[in-house]
PDB file of N, CA, C, O and CB in Angstrom:
ATOM      1  N   MET A   1     -16.739  16.135  28.493  1.00  0.00           N
ATOM      2  CA  MET A   1     -16.242  16.484  27.178  1.00  0.00           C
ATOM      3  C   MET A   1     -17.266  17.364  26.461  1.00  0.00           C
ATOM      4  O   MET A   1     -18.470  17.121  26.532  1.00  0.00           O
ATOM      5  CB  MET A   1     -15.934  15.215  26.355  1.00  0.00           C
ATOM      6  N   SER A   2     -16.787  18.345  25.800  1.00  0.00           N
ATOM      7  CA  SER A   2     -17.691  19.212  25.073  1.00  0.00           C
ATOM      8  C   SER A   2     -17.782  18.841  23.596  1.00  0.00           C
ATOM      9  O   SER A   2     -18.593  19.407  22.862  1.00  0.00           O
ATOM     10  CB  SER A   2     -17.252  20.644  25.217  1.00  0.00           C
ATOM     11  N   ALA A   3     -16.965  17.905  23.163  1.00  0.00           N
ATOM     12  CA  ALA A   3     -16.969  17.510  21.744  1.00  0.00           C
ATOM     13  C   ALA A   3     -18.221  16.697  21.435  1.00  0.00           C
ATOM     14  O   ALA A   3     -18.625  15.828  22.207  1.00  0.00           O
ATOM     15  CB  ALA A   3     -15.694  16.692  21.392  1.00  0.00           C
ATOM     16  N   ASP A   4     -18.804  16.990  20.325  1.00  0.00           N
ATOM     17  CA  ASP A   4     -19.964  16.263  19.850  1.00  0.00           C
ATOM     18  C   ASP A   4     -19.507  14.892  19.354  1.00  0.00           C
ATOM     19  O   ASP A   4     -18.383  14.756  18.869  1.00  0.00           O
ATOM     20  CB  ASP A   4     -20.700  17.053  18.727  1.00  0.00           C
ATOM     21  N   ALA A   5     -20.354  13.885  19.470  1.00  0.00           N
ATOM     22  CA  ALA A   5     -19.991  12.526  19.045  1.00  0.00           C
ATOM     23  C   ALA A   5     -19.635  12.466  17.570  1.00  0.00           C
ATOM     24  O   ALA A   5     -18.812  11.643  17.168  1.00  0.00           O
ATOM     25  CB  ALA A   5     -21.130  11.561  19.333  1.00  0.00           C
ATOM     26  N   ASN A   6     -20.247  13.332  16.748  1.00  0.00           N
ATOM     27  CA  ASN A   6     -19.944  13.345  15.312  1.00  0.00           C
ATOM     28  C   ASN A   6     -18.586  13.945  15.018  1.00  0.00           C
ATOM     29  O   ASN A   6     -18.029  13.701  13.947  1.00  0.00           O
ATOM     30  CB  ASN A   6     -21.005  14.112  14.560  1.00  0.00           C
ATOM     31  N   GLU A   7     -18.039  14.719  15.934  1.00  0.00           N
ATOM     32  CA  GLU A   7     -16.749  15.375  15.716  1.00  0.00           C
ATOM     33  C   GLU A   7     -15.568  14.497  16.108  1.00  0.00           C
ATOM     34  O   GLU A   7     -14.434  14.794  15.732  1.00  0.00           O
ATOM     35  CB  GLU A   7     -16.692  16.666  16.492  1.00  0.00           C
ATOM     36  N   LEU A   8     -15.807  13.431  16.848  1.00  0.00           N
ATOM     37  CA  LEU A   8     -14.730  12.578  17.319  1.00  0.00           C
ATOM     38  C   LEU A   8     -14.129  11.780  16.166  1.00  0.00           C
ATOM     39  O   LEU A   8     -14.841  11.260  15.307  1.00  0.00           O
ATOM     40  CB  LEU A   8     -15.236  11.636  18.413  1.00  0.00           C
ATOM     41  N   GLU A   9     -12.827  11.700  16.171  1.00  0.00           N
ATOM     42  CA  GLU A   9     -12.126  10.880  15.178  1.00  0.00           C
ATOM     43  C   GLU A   9     -12.204   9.421  15.616  1.00  0.00           C
ATOM     44  O   GLU A   9     -12.181   9.142  16.815  1.00  0.00           O
ATOM     45  CB  GLU A   9     -10.633  11.338  15.012  1.00  0.00           C
ATOM     46  N   PRO A  10     -12.296   8.487  14.673  1.00  0.00           N
ATOM     47  CA  PRO A  10     -12.313   7.076  15.072  1.00  0.00           C
ATOM     48  C   PRO A  10     -10.964   6.673  15.653  1.00  0.00           C
ATOM     49  O   PRO A  10      -9.916   7.130  15.197  1.00  0.00           O
ATOM     50  CB  PRO A  10     -12.668   6.172  13.871  1.00  0.00           C
ATOM     51  N   GLN A  11     -11.005   5.824  16.648  1.00  0.00           N
ATOM     52  CA  GLN A  11      -9.774   5.327  17.248  1.00  0.00           C
ATOM     53  C   GLN A  11      -9.342   4.000  16.635  1.00  0.00           C
ATOM     54  O   GLN A  11      -8.172   3.626  16.718  1.00  0.00           O
ATOM     55  CB  GLN A  11      -9.949   5.171  18.746  1.00  0.00           C
ATOM     56  N   TRP A  12     -10.273   3.300  16.029  1.00  0.00           N
ATOM     57  CA  TRP A  12     -10.005   2.004  15.423  1.00  0.00           C
ATOM     58  C   TRP A  12     -10.480   2.024  13.973  1.00  0.00           C
ATOM     59  O   TRP A  12     -11.495   2.641  13.652  1.00  0.00           O
ATOM     60  CB  TRP A  12     -10.699   0.862  16.217  1.00  0.00           C
ATOM     61  N   LEU A  13      -9.736   1.342  13.100  1.00  0.00           N
ATOM     62  CA  LEU A  13     -10.119   1.237  11.690  1.00  0.00           C
ATOM     63  C   LEU A  13     -10.150  -0.232  11.291  1.00  0.00           C
ATOM     64  O   LEU A  13      -9.417  -1.053  11.843  1.00  0.00           O
ATOM     65  CB  LEU A  13      -9.136   2.035  10.778  1.00  0.00           C
ATOM     66  N   SER A  14     -11.002  -0.551  10.333  1.00  0.00           N
ATOM     67  CA  SER A  14     -10.989  -1.889   9.745  1.00  0.00           C
ATOM     68  C   SER A  14      -9.798  -1.968   8.790  1.00  0.00           C
ATOM     69  O   SER A  14      -9.178  -0.952   8.476  1.00  0.00           O
ATOM     70  CB  SER A  14     -12.342  -2.205   9.001  1.00  0.00           C
ATOM     71  N   LEU A  15      -9.489  -3.160   8.340  1.00  0.00           N
ATOM     72  CA  LEU A  15      -8.391  -3.322   7.379  1.00  0.00           C
ATOM     73  C   LEU A  15      -8.695  -2.555   6.100  1.00  0.00           C
ATOM     74  O   LEU A  15      -7.807  -1.928   5.521  1.00  0.00           O
ATOM     75  CB  LEU A  15      -8.153  -4.817   7.064  1.00  0.00           C
ATOM     76  N   GLN A  16      -9.940  -2.603   5.662  1.00  0.00           N
ATOM     77  CA  GLN A  16     -10.338  -1.914   4.442  1.00  0.00           C
ATOM     78  C   GLN A  16     -10.202  -0.397   4.595  1.00  0.00           C
ATOM     79  O   GLN A  16      -9.698   0.281   3.700  1.00  0.00           O
ATOM     80  CB  GLN A  16     -11.777  -2.282   4.072  1.00  0.00           C
ATOM     81  N   GLN A  17     -10.651   0.124   5.729  1.00  0.00           N
ATOM     82  CA  GLN A  17     -10.538   1.559   5.971  1.00  0.00           C
ATOM     83  C   GLN A  17      -9.077   1.991   6.034  1.00  0.00           C
ATOM     84  O   GLN A  17      -8.701   3.005   5.445  1.00  0.00           O
ATOM     85  CB  GLN A  17     -11.256   1.939   7.269  1.00  0.00           C
ATOM     86  N   ALA A  18      -8.261   1.230   6.740  1.00  0.00           N
ATOM     87  CA  ALA A  18      -6.845   1.564   6.868  1.00  0.00           C
ATOM     88  C   ALA A  18      -6.161   1.564   5.506  1.00  0.00           C
ATOM     89  O   ALA A  18      -5.376   2.462   5.201  1.00  0.00           O
ATOM     90  CB  ALA A  18      -6.146   0.580   7.811  1.00  0.00           C
ATOM     91  N   ALA A  19      -6.458   0.555   4.687  1.00  0.00           N
ATOM     92  CA  ALA A  19      -5.858   0.475   3.355  1.00  0.00           C
ATOM     93  C   ALA A  19      -6.284   1.651   2.492  1.00  0.00           C
ATOM     94  O   ALA A  19      -5.467   2.220   1.767  1.00  0.00           O
ATOM     95  CB  ALA A  19      -6.241  -0.839   2.673  1.00  0.00           C
ATOM     96  N   ARG A  20      -7.547   2.016   2.564  1.00  0.00           N
ATOM     97  CA  ARG A  20      -8.068   3.128   1.762  1.00  0.00           C
ATOM     98  C   ARG A  20      -7.452   4.455   2.206  1.00  0.00           C
ATOM     99  O   ARG A  20      -7.018   5.246   1.368  1.00  0.00           O
ATOM    100  CB  ARG A  20      -9.605   3.194   1.868  1.00  0.00           C
ATOM    101  N   VAL A  21      -7.412   4.702   3.501  1.00  0.00           N
ATOM    102  CA  VAL A  21      -6.896   5.970   4.021  1.00  0.00           C
ATOM    103  C   VAL A  21      -5.424   6.155   3.657  1.00  0.00           C
ATOM    104  O   VAL A  21      -5.011   7.255   3.290  1.00  0.00           O
ATOM    105  CB  VAL A  21      -7.074   6.034   5.545  1.00  0.00           C
ATOM    106  N   TYR A  22      -4.634   5.092   3.757  1.00  0.00           N
ATOM    107  CA  TYR A  22      -3.201   5.215   3.539  1.00  0.00           C
ATOM    108  C   TYR A  22      -2.752   4.827   2.144  1.00  0.00           C
ATOM    109  O   TYR A  22      -1.556   4.852   1.852  1.00  0.00           O
ATOM    110  CB  TYR A  22      -2.479   4.388   4.525  1.00  0.00           C
ATOM    111  N   GLY A  23      -3.683   4.471   1.281  1.00  0.00           N
ATOM    112  CA  GLY A  23      -3.347   4.207  -0.113  1.00  0.00           C
ATOM    113  C   GLY A  23      -2.490   2.973  -0.326  1.00  0.00           C
ATOM    114  O   GLY A  23      -1.624   2.950  -1.201  1.00  0.00           O
ATOM    115  N   VAL A  24      -2.735   1.948   0.476  1.00  0.00           N
ATOM    116  CA  VAL A  24      -2.025   0.680   0.312  1.00  0.00           C
ATOM    117  C   VAL A  24      -3.069  -0.425   0.170  1.00  0.00           C
ATOM    118  O   VAL A  24      -4.262  -0.191   0.362  1.00  0.00           O
ATOM    119  CB  VAL A  24      -1.058   0.400   1.524  1.00  0.00           C
ATOM    120  N   SER A  25      -2.618  -1.610  -0.163  1.00  0.00           N
ATOM    121  CA  SER A  25      -3.556  -2.718  -0.314  1.00  0.00           C
ATOM    122  C   SER A  25      -3.860  -3.344   1.045  1.00  0.00           C
ATOM    123  O   SER A  25      -3.118  -3.166   2.011  1.00  0.00           O
ATOM    124  CB  SER A  25      -2.990  -3.779  -1.281  1.00  0.00           C
ATOM    125  N   ILE A  26      -4.957  -4.072   1.094  1.00  0.00           N
ATOM    126  CA  ILE A  26      -5.313  -4.802   2.312  1.00  0.00           C
ATOM    127  C   ILE A  26      -4.246  -5.845   2.602  1.00  0.00           C
ATOM    128  O   ILE A  26      -3.931  -6.110   3.762  1.00  0.00           O
ATOM    129  CB  ILE A  26      -6.709  -5.470   2.176  1.00  0.00           C
ATOM    130  N   ASP A  27      -3.690  -6.436   1.553  1.00  0.00           N
ATOM    131  CA  ASP A  27      -2.621  -7.424   1.740  1.00  0.00           C
ATOM    132  C   ASP A  27      -1.406  -6.803   2.426  1.00  0.00           C
ATOM    133  O   ASP A  27      -0.759  -7.459   3.242  1.00  0.00           O
ATOM    134  CB  ASP A  27      -2.208  -8.027   0.387  1.00  0.00           C
ATOM    135  N   THR A  28      -1.090  -5.553   2.108  1.00  0.00           N
ATOM    136  CA  THR A  28       0.029  -4.866   2.755  1.00  0.00           C
ATOM    137  C   THR A  28      -0.258  -4.696   4.243  1.00  0.00           C
ATOM    138  O   THR A  28       0.618  -4.924   5.078  1.00  0.00           O
ATOM    139  CB  THR A  28       0.287  -3.489   2.093  1.00  0.00           C
ATOM    140  N   ILE A  29      -1.478  -4.299   4.573  1.00  0.00           N
ATOM    141  CA  ILE A  29      -1.867  -4.157   5.978  1.00  0.00           C
ATOM    142  C   ILE A  29      -1.762  -5.514   6.678  1.00  0.00           C
ATOM    143  O   ILE A  29      -1.217  -5.604   7.778  1.00  0.00           O
ATOM    144  CB  ILE A  29      -3.314  -3.586   6.098  1.00  0.00           C
ATOM    145  N   ARG A  30      -2.279  -6.560   6.050  1.00  0.00           N
ATOM    146  CA  ARG A  30      -2.209  -7.905   6.644  1.00  0.00           C
ATOM    147  C   ARG A  30      -0.764  -8.364   6.832  1.00  0.00           C
ATOM    148  O   ARG A  30      -0.441  -8.992   7.840  1.00  0.00           O
ATOM    149  CB  ARG A  30      -2.963  -8.913   5.764  1.00  0.00           C
ATOM    150  N   ARG A  31       0.101  -8.057   5.875  1.00  0.00           N
ATOM    151  CA  ARG A  31       1.514  -8.431   5.966  1.00  0.00           C
ATOM    152  C   ARG A  31       2.177  -7.759   7.171  1.00  0.00           C
ATOM    153  O   ARG A  31       2.928  -8.399   7.907  1.00  0.00           O
ATOM    154  CB  ARG A  31       2.257  -8.051   4.669  1.00  0.00           C
ATOM    155  N   HIS A  32       1.900  -6.482   7.367  1.00  0.00           N
ATOM    156  CA  HIS A  32       2.477  -5.759   8.501  1.00  0.00           C
ATOM    157  C   HIS A  32       1.963  -6.319   9.828  1.00  0.00           C
ATOM    158  O   HIS A  32       2.702  -6.357  10.812  1.00  0.00           O
ATOM    159  CB  HIS A  32       2.152  -4.259   8.400  1.00  0.00           C
ATOM    160  N   ILE A  33       0.716  -6.749   9.859  1.00  0.00           N
ATOM    161  CA  ILE A  33       0.166  -7.360  11.068  1.00  0.00           C
ATOM    162  C   ILE A  33       0.829  -8.708  11.321  1.00  0.00           C
ATOM    163  O   ILE A  33       1.215  -9.005  12.452  1.00  0.00           O
ATOM    164  CB  ILE A  33      -1.366  -7.526  10.950  1.00  0.00           C
ATOM    165  N   SER A  34       0.966  -9.528  10.279  1.00  0.00           N
ATOM    166  CA  SER A  34       1.518 -10.882  10.462  1.00  0.00           C
ATOM    167  C   SER A  34       2.993 -10.882  10.851  1.00  0.00           C
ATOM    168  O   SER A  34       3.457 -11.810  11.513  1.00  0.00           O
ATOM    169  CB  SER A  34       1.340 -11.684   9.192  1.00  0.00           C
ATOM    170  N   THR A  35       3.735  -9.845  10.445  1.00  0.00           N
ATOM    171  CA  THR A  35       5.151  -9.765  10.836  1.00  0.00           C
ATOM    172  C   THR A  35       5.339  -9.121  12.205  1.00  0.00           C
ATOM    173  O   THR A  35       6.450  -9.089  12.734  1.00  0.00           O
ATOM    174  CB  THR A  35       5.937  -8.982   9.795  1.00  0.00           C
ATOM    175  N   GLY A  36       4.252  -8.610  12.774  1.00  0.00           N
ATOM    176  CA  GLY A  36       4.346  -7.982  14.087  1.00  0.00           C
ATOM    177  C   GLY A  36       4.691  -6.508  14.047  1.00  0.00           C
ATOM    178  O   GLY A  36       4.825  -5.874  15.093  1.00  0.00           O
ATOM    179  N   GLU A  37       4.838  -5.950  12.847  1.00  0.00           N
ATOM    180  CA  GLU A  37       5.167  -4.529  12.716  1.00  0.00           C
ATOM    181  C   GLU A  37       3.985  -3.635  13.063  1.00  0.00           C
ATOM    182  O   GLU A  37       4.172  -2.501  13.504  1.00  0.00           O
ATOM    183  CB  GLU A  37       5.638  -4.228  11.304  1.00  0.00           C
ATOM    184  N   LEU A  38       2.771  -4.137  12.868  1.00  0.00           N
ATOM    185  CA  LEU A  38       1.568  -3.352  13.098  1.00  0.00           C
ATOM    186  C   LEU A  38       0.660  -4.108  14.067  1.00  0.00           C
ATOM    187  O   LEU A  38       0.121  -5.159  13.720  1.00  0.00           O
ATOM    188  CB  LEU A  38       0.831  -3.055  11.759  1.00  0.00           C
ATOM    189  N   PRO A  39       0.489  -3.576  15.284  1.00  0.00           N
ATOM    190  CA  PRO A  39      -0.408  -4.240  16.231  1.00  0.00           C
ATOM    191  C   PRO A  39      -1.859  -4.156  15.751  1.00  0.00           C
ATOM    192  O   PRO A  39      -2.272  -3.157  15.162  1.00  0.00           O
ATOM    193  CB  PRO A  39      -0.273  -3.611  17.634  1.00  0.00           C
ATOM    194  N   ALA A  40      -2.616  -5.208  16.008  1.00  0.00           N
ATOM    195  CA  ALA A  40      -4.026  -5.246  15.643  1.00  0.00           C
ATOM    196  C   ALA A  40      -4.765  -6.051  16.697  1.00  0.00           C
ATOM    197  O   ALA A  40      -4.160  -6.803  17.462  1.00  0.00           O
ATOM    198  CB  ALA A  40      -4.233  -5.857  14.221  1.00  0.00           C
ATOM    199  N   ALA A  41      -6.073  -5.884  16.728  1.00  0.00           N
ATOM    200  CA  ALA A  41      -6.896  -6.615  17.693  1.00  0.00           C
ATOM    201  C   ALA A  41      -8.014  -7.321  16.947  1.00  0.00           C
ATOM    202  O   ALA A  41      -8.550  -6.821  15.958  1.00  0.00           O
ATOM    203  CB  ALA A  41      -7.473  -5.662  18.782  1.00  0.00           C
ATOM    204  N   ARG A  42      -8.345  -8.494  17.452  1.00  0.00           N
ATOM    205  CA  ARG A  42      -9.440  -9.257  16.868  1.00  0.00           C
ATOM    206  C   ARG A  42     -10.639  -9.141  17.802  1.00  0.00           C
ATOM    207  O   ARG A  42     -10.538  -9.397  19.002  1.00  0.00           O
ATOM    208  CB  ARG A  42      -9.039 -10.758  16.638  1.00  0.00           C
ATOM    209  N   PHE A  43     -11.768  -8.752  17.231  1.00  0.00           N
ATOM    210  CA  PHE A  43     -13.021  -8.669  17.964  1.00  0.00           C
ATOM    211  C   PHE A  43     -13.931  -9.747  17.418  1.00  0.00           C
ATOM    212  O   PHE A  43     -14.492  -9.601  16.332  1.00  0.00           O
ATOM    213  CB  PHE A  43     -13.676  -7.250  17.844  1.00  0.00           C
ATOM    214  N   GLY A  44     -14.077 -10.811  18.150  1.00  0.00           N
ATOM    215  CA  GLY A  44     -14.849 -11.944  17.664  1.00  0.00           C
ATOM    216  C   GLY A  44     -14.001 -12.792  16.739  1.00  0.00           C
ATOM    217  O   GLY A  44     -12.791 -12.584  16.645  1.00  0.00           O
ATOM    218  N   PRO A  45     -14.614 -13.742  16.055  1.00  0.00           N
ATOM    219  CA  PRO A  45     -13.848 -14.670  15.230  1.00  0.00           C
ATOM    220  C   PRO A  45     -13.286 -14.077  13.936  1.00  0.00           C
ATOM    221  O   PRO A  45     -12.305 -14.600  13.407  1.00  0.00           O
ATOM    222  CB  PRO A  45     -14.702 -15.824  14.892  1.00  0.00           C
ATOM    223  N   ARG A  46     -13.879 -13.003  13.415  1.00  0.00           N
ATOM    224  CA  ARG A  46     -13.449 -12.505  12.104  1.00  0.00           C
ATOM    225  C   ARG A  46     -13.043 -11.047  12.059  1.00  0.00           C
ATOM    226  O   ARG A  46     -12.250 -10.663  11.199  1.00  0.00           O
ATOM    227  CB  ARG A  46     -14.524 -12.713  11.136  1.00  0.00           C
ATOM    228  N   LEU A  47     -13.553 -10.236  12.941  1.00  0.00           N
ATOM    229  CA  LEU A  47     -13.388  -8.794  12.879  1.00  0.00           C
ATOM    230  C   LEU A  47     -12.012  -8.376  13.394  1.00  0.00           C
ATOM    231  O   LEU A  47     -11.678  -8.634  14.551  1.00  0.00           O
ATOM    232  CB  LEU A  47     -14.486  -8.101  13.680  1.00  0.00           C
ATOM    233  N   ILE A  48     -11.212  -7.729  12.538  1.00  0.00           N
ATOM    234  CA  ILE A  48      -9.882  -7.248  12.908  1.00  0.00           C
ATOM    235  C   ILE A  48      -9.901  -5.728  12.836  1.00  0.00           C
ATOM    236  O   ILE A  48     -10.399  -5.148  11.872  1.00  0.00           O
ATOM    237  CB  ILE A  48      -8.768  -7.847  11.974  1.00  0.00           C
ATOM    238  N   ARG A  49      -9.352  -5.087  13.868  1.00  0.00           N
ATOM    239  CA  ARG A  49      -9.285  -3.627  13.913  1.00  0.00           C
ATOM    240  C   ARG A  49      -7.879  -3.182  14.257  1.00  0.00           C
ATOM    241  O   ARG A  49      -7.134  -3.883  14.942  1.00  0.00           O
ATOM    242  CB  ARG A  49     -10.288  -3.062  14.931  1.00  0.00           C
ATOM    243  N   ILE A  50      -7.531  -2.001  13.768  1.00  0.00           N
ATOM    244  CA  ILE A  50      -6.205  -1.416  13.972  1.00  0.00           C
ATOM    245  C   ILE A  50      -6.390  -0.049  14.609  1.00  0.00           C
ATOM    246  O   ILE A  50      -7.236   0.729  14.168  1.00  0.00           O
ATOM    247  CB  ILE A  50      -5.405  -1.310  12.624  1.00  0.00           C
ATOM    248  N   ARG A  51      -5.616   0.250  15.633  1.00  0.00           N
ATOM    249  CA  ARG A  51      -5.661   1.579  16.229  1.00  0.00           C
ATOM    250  C   ARG A  51      -5.054   2.583  15.261  1.00  0.00           C
ATOM    251  O   ARG A  51      -4.035   2.312  14.626  1.00  0.00           O
ATOM    252  CB  ARG A  51      -4.916   1.605  17.587  1.00  0.00           C
ATOM    253  N   VAL A  52      -5.682   3.733  15.156  1.00  0.00           N
ATOM    254  CA  VAL A  52      -5.202   4.783  14.261  1.00  0.00           C
ATOM    255  C   VAL A  52      -3.782   5.197  14.649  1.00  0.00           C
ATOM    256  O   VAL A  52      -2.936   5.382  13.775  1.00  0.00           O
ATOM    257  CB  VAL A  52      -6.149   6.004  14.295  1.00  0.00           C
ATOM    258  N   LYS A  53      -3.511   5.345  15.955  1.00  0.00           N
ATOM    259  CA  LYS A  53      -2.176   5.777  16.383  1.00  0.00           C
ATOM    260  C   LYS A  53      -1.104   4.747  16.017  1.00  0.00           C
ATOM    261  O   LYS A  53       0.028   5.127  15.717  1.00  0.00           O
ATOM    262  CB  LYS A  53      -2.162   6.029  17.895  1.00  0.00           C
ATOM    263  N   ASP A  54      -1.436   3.449  16.037  1.00  0.00           N
ATOM    264  CA  ASP A  54      -0.473   2.421  15.627  1.00  0.00           C
ATOM    265  C   ASP A  54      -0.225   2.477  14.127  1.00  0.00           C
ATOM    266  O   ASP A  54       0.902   2.298  13.666  1.00  0.00           O
ATOM    267  CB  ASP A  54      -0.972   1.025  16.026  1.00  0.00           C
ATOM    268  N   LEU A  55      -1.278   2.725  13.380  1.00  0.00           N
ATOM    269  CA  LEU A  55      -1.145   2.829  11.926  1.00  0.00           C
ATOM    270  C   LEU A  55      -0.326   4.052  11.545  1.00  0.00           C
ATOM    271  O   LEU A  55       0.526   3.979  10.660  1.00  0.00           O
ATOM    272  CB  LEU A  55      -2.526   2.891  11.261  1.00  0.00           C
ATOM    273  N   GLU A  56      -0.577   5.172  12.205  1.00  0.00           N
ATOM    274  CA  GLU A  56       0.168   6.397  11.917  1.00  0.00           C
ATOM    275  C   GLU A  56       1.657   6.242  12.220  1.00  0.00           C
ATOM    276  O   GLU A  56       2.492   6.871  11.570  1.00  0.00           O
ATOM    277  CB  GLU A  56      -0.403   7.560  12.719  1.00  0.00           C
ATOM    278  N   SER A  57       1.989   5.413  13.195  1.00  0.00           N
ATOM    279  CA  SER A  57       3.406   5.220  13.533  1.00  0.00           C
ATOM    280  C   SER A  57       4.159   4.467  12.441  1.00  0.00           C
ATOM    281  O   SER A  57       5.387   4.535  12.382  1.00  0.00           O
ATOM    282  CB  SER A  57       3.532   4.466  14.851  1.00  0.00           C
ATOM    283  N   GLN A  58       3.441   3.751  11.574  1.00  0.00           N
ATOM    284  CA  GLN A  58       4.067   3.034  10.465  1.00  0.00           C
ATOM    285  C   GLN A  58       4.495   3.973   9.347  1.00  0.00           C
ATOM    286  O   GLN A  58       5.397   3.652   8.574  1.00  0.00           O
ATOM    287  CB  GLN A  58       3.117   1.988   9.917  1.00  0.00           C
ATOM    288  N   PHE A  59       3.853   5.127   9.262  1.00  0.00           N
ATOM    289  CA  PHE A  59       4.126   6.074   8.196  1.00  0.00           C
ATOM    290  C   PHE A  59       4.893   7.250   8.756  1.00  0.00           C
ATOM    291  O   PHE A  59       4.353   8.054   9.517  1.00  0.00           O
ATOM    292  CB  PHE A  59       2.827   6.541   7.523  1.00  0.00           C
ATOM    293  N   ARG A  60       6.174   7.348   8.370  1.00  0.00           N
ATOM    294  CA  ARG A  60       7.044   8.410   8.857  1.00  0.00           C
ATOM    295  C   ARG A  60       7.316   9.396   7.736  1.00  0.00           C
ATOM    296  O   ARG A  60       7.426   9.000   6.575  1.00  0.00           O
ATOM    297  CB  ARG A  60       8.365   7.835   9.408  1.00  0.00           C
ATOM    298  N   PRO A  61       7.426  10.678   8.068  1.00  0.00           N
ATOM    299  CA  PRO A  61       7.739  11.654   7.021  1.00  0.00           C
ATOM    300  C   PRO A  61       9.144  11.434   6.467  1.00  0.00           C
ATOM    301  O   PRO A  61      10.046  11.013   7.192  1.00  0.00           O
ATOM    302  CB  PRO A  61       7.606  13.084   7.566  1.00  0.00           C
ATOM    303  N   ILE A  62       9.318  11.716   5.209  1.00  0.00           N
ATOM    304  CA  ILE A  62      10.626  11.621   4.567  1.00  0.00           C
ATOM    305  C   ILE A  62      11.289  12.976   4.679  1.00  0.00           C
ATOM    306  O   ILE A  62      10.705  13.985   4.282  1.00  0.00           O
ATOM    307  CB  ILE A  62      10.509  11.168   3.072  1.00  0.00           C
ATOM    308  N   PRO A  63      12.514  13.019   5.219  1.00  0.00           N
ATOM    309  CA  PRO A  63      13.196  14.314   5.329  1.00  0.00           C
ATOM    310  C   PRO A  63      13.441  14.919   3.946  1.00  0.00           C
ATOM    311  O   PRO A  63      13.793  14.218   2.997  1.00  0.00           O
ATOM    312  CB  PRO A  63      14.533  14.156   6.084  1.00  0.00           C
ATOM    313  N   VAL A  64      13.250  16.215   3.859  1.00  0.00           N
ATOM    314  CA  VAL A  64      13.422  16.917   2.591  1.00  0.00           C
ATOM    315  C   VAL A  64      14.723  17.705   2.662  1.00  0.00           C
ATOM    316  O   VAL A  64      15.001  18.388   3.647  1.00  0.00           O
ATOM    317  CB  VAL A  64      12.205  17.858   2.287  1.00  0.00           C
ATOM    318  N   LEU A  65      15.509  17.597   1.606  1.00  0.00           N
ATOM    319  CA  LEU A  65      16.759  18.340   1.544  1.00  0.00           C
ATOM    320  C   LEU A  65      16.477  19.825   1.350  1.00  0.00           C
ATOM    321  O   LEU A  65      15.436  20.206   0.817  1.00  0.00           O
ATOM    322  CB  LEU A  65      17.651  17.809   0.409  1.00  0.00           C
ATOM    323  N   GLY A  66      17.401  20.642   1.782  1.00  0.00           N
ATOM    324  CA  GLY A  66      17.259  22.077   1.579  1.00  0.00           C
ATOM    325  C   GLY A  66      17.310  22.434   0.107  1.00  0.00           C
ATOM    326  O   GLY A  66      17.723  21.616  -0.714  1.00  0.00           O
ATOM    327  N   THR A  67      16.900  23.630  -0.234  1.00  0.00           N
ATOM    328  CA  THR A  67      16.860  24.036  -1.638  1.00  0.00           C
ATOM    329  C   THR A  67      18.250  24.065  -2.254  1.00  0.00           C
ATOM    330  O   THR A  67      18.388  23.903  -3.466  1.00  0.00           O
ATOM    331  CB  THR A  67      16.206  25.403  -1.773  1.00  0.00           C
ATOM    332  N   TRP A  68      19.280  24.268  -1.445  1.00  0.00           N
ATOM    333  CA  TRP A  68      20.641  24.319  -1.970  1.00  0.00           C
ATOM    334  C   TRP A  68      21.109  22.968  -2.478  1.00  0.00           C
ATOM    335  O   TRP A  68      22.002  22.911  -3.324  1.00  0.00           O
ATOM    336  CB  TRP A  68      21.589  24.819  -0.908  1.00  0.00           C
ATOM    337  N   ALA A  69      20.537  21.888  -1.990  1.00  0.00           N
ATOM    338  CA  ALA A  69      21.011  20.556  -2.384  1.00  0.00           C
ATOM    339  C   ALA A  69      20.156  19.932  -3.474  1.00  0.00           C
ATOM    340  O   ALA A  69      20.429  18.809  -3.900  1.00  0.00           O
ATOM    341  CB  ALA A  69      21.039  19.641  -1.183  1.00  0.00           C
ATOM    342  N   ARG A  70      19.148  20.621  -3.926  1.00  0.00           N
ATOM    343  CA  ARG A  70      18.298  20.046  -4.977  1.00  0.00           C
ATOM    344  C   ARG A  70      19.042  20.016  -6.311  1.00  0.00           C
ATOM    345  O   ARG A  70      19.879  20.867  -6.614  1.00  0.00           O
ATOM    346  CB  ARG A  70      16.985  20.853  -5.116  1.00  0.00           C
ATOM    347  N   ARG A  71      18.707  19.028  -7.065  1.00  0.00           N
ATOM    348  CA  ARG A  71      19.336  18.862  -8.365  1.00  0.00           C
ATOM    349  C   ARG A  71      18.788  19.920  -9.329  1.00  0.00           C
ATOM    350  O   ARG A  71      17.583  20.165  -9.386  1.00  0.00           O
ATOM    351  CB  ARG A  71      19.093  17.428  -8.917  1.00  0.00           C
ATOM    352  N   ARG A  72      19.669  20.518 -10.056  1.00  0.00           N
ATOM    353  CA  ARG A  72      19.256  21.552 -11.004  1.00  0.00           C
ATOM    354  C   ARG A  72      19.136  20.955 -12.397  1.00  0.00           C
ATOM    355  O   ARG A  72      19.903  20.061 -12.753  1.00  0.00           O
ATOM    356  CB  ARG A  72      20.256  22.730 -11.006  1.00  0.00           C
ATOM    357  N   PRO A  73      18.170  21.443 -13.199  1.00  0.00           N
ATOM    358  CA  PRO A  73      18.007  20.925 -14.565  1.00  0.00           C
ATOM    359  C   PRO A  73      19.248  21.223 -15.420  1.00  0.00           C
ATOM    360  O   PRO A  73      19.949  22.211 -15.201  1.00  0.00           O
ATOM    361  CB  PRO A  73      16.749  21.538 -15.226  1.00  0.00           C
ATOM    362  N   LEU A  74      19.492  20.362 -16.375  1.00  0.00           N
ATOM    363  CA  LEU A  74      20.656  20.535 -17.263  1.00  0.00           C
ATOM    364  C   LEU A  74      20.499  21.665 -18.214  1.00  0.00           C
ATOM    365  O   LEU A  74      21.396  21.926 -19.016  1.00  0.00           O
ATOM    366  CB  LEU A  74      20.913  19.297 -18.036  1.00  0.00           C
TER     367      LEU A  74
END
């Protein structure tokens, strides 16, 4: 690999990092993990990590209507 170690994106995030990056609360992240919607891994007795690709799959883009269908001001 020619990529420098500083240039690599993290593959795993803590609950705090995930909540901060995606603008949600830690409780929201924990809720998604507990319902099985968001896979997570436990490293040791307390450390929980989430794969970035799993987290990104939770956030889907919202389709935008064409300009012809936008509501016009009164």
